[in-house]
C-alpha positions in Angstrom: 112.9 79.7 173.3 115.9 81.7 172.1 117.8 80.1 169.2 121.4 79.3 169.7 124.1 81.6 168.1 125.1 79.0 165.3 121.4 78.5 164.4 120.8 82.2 164.2 123.9 82.7 162.0 122.6 80.0 159.6 119.1 81.5 159.4 120.2 85.0 158.5 122.1 84.0 155.3 119.1 81.8 154.3 116.8 84.7 154.9 118.9 87.0 152.8 119.0 84.4 150.0 115.2 84.1 150.1 115.0 87.9 150.1 117.2 88.2 147.0 115.2 85.4 145.3 112.0 87.2 146.1 113.3 90.4 144.6 114.7 88.8 141.4 111.9 86.3 140.8 109.5 88.7 139.0 112.3 89.7 136.6 113.2 86.1 135.9 109.6 85.3 135.1 109.4 88.3 132.7 112.8 87.6 131.2 111.6 85.1 128.5 109.0 87.5 127.2 111.5 90.3 127.2 114.0 88.2 125.2 111.4 87.2 122.7 110.2 90.8 122.3 113.8 92.0 121.9 114.6 89.3 119.4 111.5 89.4 117.3 110.5 93.1 117.6 113.2 95.4 118.8 116.0 93.8 116.7 114.0 93.9 113.4 113.0 97.5 114.1 116.6 98.6 114.7 117.9 96.6 111.8 115.3 98.0 109.4 116.3 101.5 110.4 119.9 100.7 109.6 118.8 99.2 106.3 117.0 102.5 105.5 120.4 104.2 105.6 121.9 101.9 103.0 121.4 101.0 99.4 122.2 97.7 97.7 124.8 98.3 95.0 126.3 95.4 93.1 125.1 93.0 95.8 126.7 94.9 98.7 125.2 97.4 101.1 126.4 100.9 100.7 125.8 103.6 103.3 123.9 106.5 101.7 122.6 108.3 104.8 119.2 110.0 104.3 119.2 109.5 100.5 116.4 106.9 100.6 114.2 109.3 102.6 115.0 112.1 100.1 114.1 109.8 97.3 110.6 109.4 98.6 109.8 113.0 97.8 110.6 112.5 94.1 109.0 109.0 93.7 105.7 109.3 91.9 104.8 105.7 92.7 105.1 106.4 96.4 102.8 109.4 96.1 100.4 107.3 94.1 100.3 104.6 96.8 99.9 107.3 99.5 97.0 108.9 97.6 95.3 105.6 97.0 95.7 104.7 100.7 94.4 108.2 101.7 91.3 107.7 99.5 90.5 104.4 101.2 91.0 106.0 104.6 88.8 109.0 103.9 86.0 107.2 102.0 85.8 103.6 103.3 86.7 104.0 106.9 83.9 106.6 107.8 81.4 104.6 105.8 82.4 101.4 107.6 82.2 103.0 111.0 78.8 104.6 110.3 77.5 101.1 109.3 79.1 99.6 112.4 77.4 102.2 114.6 74.0 101.6 113.1 74.6 97.8 113.3 75.6 98.1 117.0 72.4 100.0 117.8 70.3 97.4 115.9 72.0 94.5 117.6 71.3 96.2 121.0 67.6 96.7 120.3 65.2 94.7 122.4 62.9 94.5 119.3 65.4 92.2 117.6 64.9 88.5 118.4 67.8 86.1 118.3 70.3 88.8 118.9 73.2 86.4 119.9 72.8 84.7 116.5 72.9 87.9 114.6 75.9 89.1 116.6 77.8 85.9 115.8 76.9 86.1 112.2 78.1 89.7 111.7 81.4 88.9 113.6 82.2 85.7 111.6 83.7 87.6 108.6 86.5 88.8 111.0 87.4 85.2 111.7 88.0 84.5 108.0 91.6 84.6 106.9 92.7 87.7 105.0 94.0 85.7 102.0 91.1 83.3 102.0 88.4 86.0 101.9 90.4 87.9 99.3 90.4 84.9 97.0 86.7 84.4 97.6 86.0 88.0 96.6 88.3 87.7 93.5 86.2 84.7 92.4 82.9 86.4 93.1 83.9 89.6 91.3 85.5 88.0 88.3 84.3 89.8 85.2 83.8 86.7 83.1 82.5 83.9 85.4 82.0 85.6 88.7 78.7 85.1 90.7 78.1 88.8 91.0 78.1 89.5 87.3 76.0 86.4 86.7 73.4 87.7 89.0 73.5 91.2 87.4 73.1 89.5 84.0 69.8 88.0 85.2 68.3 91.5 85.5 69.8 92.7 82.2 72.9 94.5 83.5 76.1 94.2 81.5 79.1 92.7 83.2 81.0 95.1 85.5 84.8 95.2 85.3 85.1 94.9 89.1 88.8 94.1 89.1 90.1 95.3 85.7 89.1 99.0 85.7 90.5 101.6 88.1 87.3 103.0 89.7 85.6 99.6 90.0 88.7 98.0 91.4 88.7 100.7 94.2 85.0 100.0 94.8 85.6 96.3 95.0 88.4 96.8 97.5 86.2 99.0 99.6 83.4 96.4 99.5 85.7 93.6 100.6 87.1 95.7 103.5 83.6 96.8 104.6 82.4 93.2 104.6 85.3 92.0 106.6 85.7 94.7 109.3 82.2 96.2 109.9 81.0 93.4 112.2 84.2 93.5 114.2 83.9 97.3 114.8 80.2 96.8 115.5 81.0 94.3 118.3 83.4 96.8 119.9 80.8 99.6 119.7 78.1 97.2 121.0 80.2 96.4 124.1 80.4 100.1 124.9 76.8 100.7 124.0 75.7 98.2 126.7 77.5 100.2 129.4 75.4 103.3 128.8 72.9 103.6 131.7 69.3 103.2 130.6 68.3 106.0 133.0 69.9 108.4 130.5 67.5 107.3 127.8 64.6 107.6 130.3 65.6 111.1 131.2 65.9 112.0 127.5 62.4 110.7 126.9 61.0 112.7 129.8 62.6 115.8 128.2 60.8 115.1 125.0 63.6 113.7 123.0 62.7 111.2 120.3 64.7 108.3 119.0 66.9 110.6 116.9 67.4 113.0 119.7 68.3 110.2 122.2 70.8 108.9 119.6 72.4 112.3 119.2 72.5 113.4 122.8 72.9 110.1 124.6 74.2 107.3 122.3 76.9 109.2 120.4 78.4 110.8 123.5 78.4 107.5 125.3 80.1 105.8 122.3 82.8 108.4 122.0 85.6 106.3 123.6 84.7 103.3 121.5 84.5 105.4 118.4 88.0 106.8 119.1 89.3 103.3 119.5 87.7 101.9 116.3 88.8 105.0 114.4 92.4 104.7 115.5 92.5 100.9 114.8 90.8 101.4 111.4 93.3 104.1 110.5 96.3 102.0 111.4 94.9 99.0 109.6 94.1 101.0 106.5 97.6 102.6 106.3 99.1 99.1 106.6 96.7 97.6 104.1 98.4 94.9 102.1 96.6 91.5 101.9 93.4 92.6 100.2 94.8 94.7 97.4 97.6 92.2 96.9 95.3 89.2 96.5 92.4 91.0 94.7 94.3 93.2 92.2 98.0 93.0 92.9 97.9 96.8 93.2 96.5 97.3 89.7 95.0 97.9 87.3 97.5 100.7 86.4 98.4 101.1 90.1 94.8 102.1 90.9 94.8 100.0 94.1 98.5 100.3 94.9 98.8 100.9 98.6 101.8 101.8 100.7 101.9 98.2 102.0 101.9 96.8 98.5 104.5 99.3 97.4 106.7 98.4 100.3 106.4 94.7 99.5 107.3 95.3 95.8 110.4 97.2 96.7 111.6 94.7 99.2 110.7 91.3 97.6 110.3 92.2 93.9 113.2 94.6 93.4 115.2 93.6 96.5 115.7 97.2 97.4 115.5 96.6 101.1 117.0 100.0 102.0 114.3 101.9 100.2 111.6 99.6 101.4 112.7 100.2 105.0 112.6 104.0 104.3 109.0 103.6 103.1 108.2 101.6 106.3 109.5 104.4 108.5 107.7 107.0 106.6 104.5 105.0 107.1 105.3 104.7 110.8 105.6 108.5 111.1 102.3 109.0 109.2 100.5 106.5 111.5 101.9 108.4 114.6 100.9 111.8 113.3 97.4 110.7 112.4 96.9 108.9 115.7 97.8 112.0 117.6 95.5 114.1 115.5 92.6 111.7 116.1 93.3 111.6 119.9 93.2 115.4 120.0 90.0 115.6 118.0 88.0 112.7 119.4 89.7 112.0 122.8 89.6 115.3 124.6 86.1 114.8 125.9 86.3 111.0 126.4 
């Protein structure tokens, strides 16, 4: 039955409205997330960049252009913080990822009974709050009444200045970071490890490869994408390191554990030099980007 002319005229505008609504609906659903992202991410990023071009003089913001960035080159504390962060990155991160790789292989072994329990146990430190576990380590490593020095005293070892001497403070920070993040990285590596076909290990055994040979020629190549991911995430996390050194040592003793994150905080909320703190933040952003690109070139080309 053919519709009458008035009915057809009414149905066409309704169809157009439904068509416009169908086109706009996805954007309307996404709009709240976009507004939140713009308000809580894009706006602070843009405002911090504007702050980095200003300096607070007499309670007012004065435009100084690139002076804050030029000031970084002559700031010994900035280079100290950068060096300390670099030491953690070069020493602690490879050690942690090596332990995470060995742990992932062990947790994937059929010889280990109760594997889900062990996996949960090694992942639990990641669930612990950063400030909470920092306080726990500061109590455990206290030179006078800490549990670690008490246990060392039982075997005749003198108290170790874990948090009051530069080298030991760095070691303490590395121990805390390794305890907290090794299990997390191991779980990521384990997930990738379980996707490697077992036929590859059978073929390696047929070719005469032992356990070490299979690990070198099958496991490591198979873990390459996950190793890239954990390396990049660990690098970014280390460059932004703040909670652990702030809670454990406050950046001391004598700036031995001063990281870029702690130095940024000090400039912003201790000295209220928000312009310079913003310049430090953008210098850190550039450093993260450069190191990320280098890691993708070195580790990602065969992934």
